[in-house]
N, C-alpha and C positions, 0 to 999 in steps of 0.2 A: 412583809415590807419593813417593819421595825427592824428585823437583824440585818436587811440591806442597810438602811439609813445609819444603824447604831455601828456599822462597820464602817462606814464612809467617815463618821464622822469620829471616831477611833482611830481609824487608820491616818485621817489626815492630821488629828492630833500626835501622832507618833511619829509621822512623818516630819511634822513640825520640830520635835525634839532632837530629831537625829540631823537635821540639816545644817551644814557649816555655812551655806550662804544665805543670807538674812533676806534676799528678794525670793530665793526659793521657801522659802520658811513662811514668808508670808503668803505667798499662792498656797502652801498647804495649809495655811489657817484658814484661807476663805473657803477651802475645801471642806473643813470642818465645821465651818460656819453655814455652810449649804448642807451638811446632814444633818445637823440641829434645825434647821428650817422644814426639812424633812420629819423629824420628827414632831416638831408641832403641826405639822399637818396632819400627822396620825392622831394626835391628840384634839384634832378638829378645831383648832385654833389657826383659822387662817390669818388672823390680823397679826398675832406674834411670829408666824412662818414670814409675811411678807416685810415685817418689820425686821426681823433677822435678816434676810437677804437685802434691805434696802439699807438700814443702819450699819450692820457688823460685816457683811460680805461685801458690801459698796463703800459705804464710807470710813468706817474705820480701817480696813485693810488696804485701801488706797492712801489713806492718810499716813499708815506706818508706811508703805512702800516709798510715797511721796518722801517723807522725811530721812528714810534710808538712803535713797538715792540721792537727796538733797545736801545731805551732810557726807556723803561718798564713804560711809562707815561699814560698808557689807565686805570689806576686807577682814580676814580674821588670821591671826597666828596659828599655825600648827602647834596641837600640844607637844611637851619635850618628851614624854615620856605616856606609852598608850597604856591603857588601864585595862586589859583584858577580863581580869577577875572582877573587877568593880563593875563592868558592863554586863557581866555573865549573873552576877550576883544582883544585882540590880534587876534584871529581866525576869528572872525568878521570882523575886520578891512581887514584882509588879502581877505576875501571872497567878501568884498564890492569892493575893490581896484581891485580884479580880474574880477568882473562882469563890473566896469566901463572901466577897460581896454579892455575887449572882444568886448564890444558895441563901444566903440571909435576905434579898429581895425576894425570891421566889416561896419561902416559907412565910413570908410575912402577912399578917391578918388585914393588914392595910391596902395590899395589892389585890386580895380577894374581895376587899369591900368597894375598891375602885372598880373592878371589872362588873360586878355586881350591879353597881349604882347606874342609872340612866342619864345621858348627858343632858346638861341645862340649857332649857330652851331661851334664855335671854344671853345670848352670844354676842359679844361684840363684833359688829362688821366693819370692813373697811370705810364703807358710806357713814356708819356711826362714828367712826373715829375722825375721819375729816370733816364731819360736821361738829365735831366737839372742837378740833383743833383750829377751824377757821373761825369759830363765833366765840367760845368762851374762852381759849387760848390764843387770840390772834395776837395781843402783846408780846406775849412772852415768845411767840414762835419767832415774830419779826426780830425781836432783842436777840435771839439765838442766832439766827441766821444774819444779823449785823455785826455780831462778835466774831462770828467765824470769818466773814469777811476780812474784818480788820485783823484777825490773826494771821489770816493767809497774806493779806499785805505786807505785815511786819514780818514774817517770815523771807517774802521776796525783797524787801527793802535792806533786811539784814545779810541776804546771800549776796546781792549786789555790791555791797560796801566792800566784803572780802574779794570780789573777783576781779 
């Protein structure tokens, strides 16, 4: 399962880098975020996985796509000179660095310690997180909501003036 989620994450990130269309790049970014959420699930951290999907895959990606479509800046100029040698050398460098990182992680003492350790019993659940948000941090949560709402209204007003 780890390999599948890691490939989804890396595949989405790589596809994000090679996209010329900003909207398609945003969708590839969402795919990468979903892979990260799967990795959090494998780490037995459902709260981080849920927040990854809600905040990053949902809010951040939608905000990015909203801004790109609002500003209509998703058209890009083609490159004057194709740089095939640069692409080949950078891909080879990425592969060499990835293999070195994999070998370094596999031979580390910390990885063996993590695999031998038992999971913590006091994990934060979504219920505990919701309880803390709506009791201890309610004012901050409402303030952030109002700030985001005012930013959205300001963006719409600015675009209406130009149209």
